[in-house]
C-alpha positions, 0 to 999 in steps of 0.5 A: 365345459361341455362333453364334446369339448372335453372329449376333444381335449382328451383326444388331442392330449392323447395324440401326443401323449400316446407316442411318447408313452409307447416310445418310453415304455417299449425299451423298458421291456428288455427285448430285443437285447440291444438299446438301439434295436429296442428304440428302433422297435419302439419308434416303429410301434409308436408310429404305427399306433399313431397312424392307427389312432389318427384313423380311428379316433382323432379323425372321427372325434375331430369331425364330430367336435367340429360339426357340433361347434362350427357346422358340418361343412368344416369338419370334413375339410380338416379331418380327412385322409390328408391328416392319416397321410401326415402321420404316415409321413412325419409320425415317426418324428415325436418318437424319435425325439423321445428316444434322443432326449432319453438317450441324452439323459442317460448319457448325461446321468452316467457321466454325471455319476461317473464324475461324482464317483471320482470326486468322492474317490479323490476326496478319500484319497486326500484323507 
């Protein structure tokens, strides 16, 4: 794998991993106090960082990769201001999906834990 291929793969993976990691990391900070406010803040931060990442890293690396592999005429057709516009309009979706999965998992875990505690109490009552 050439260095431009490896660089493109790493940037492509980072474009998806960065919003997810930020969306999970920001609510763990403990500020603001409310879970919904922390989640909303995490979505906004992840969205803003995704837009910046697209403008400053994803587009230039994509242009360089396509210039190296297919020629300069293909690079500027795919990586232009439209890529940034897409991130501005829909960059909030992956962080929102991450928050919903996180809340769904924590809700399911709490219900499972409560049921197992109740079942344990019933077993102790029977003994």
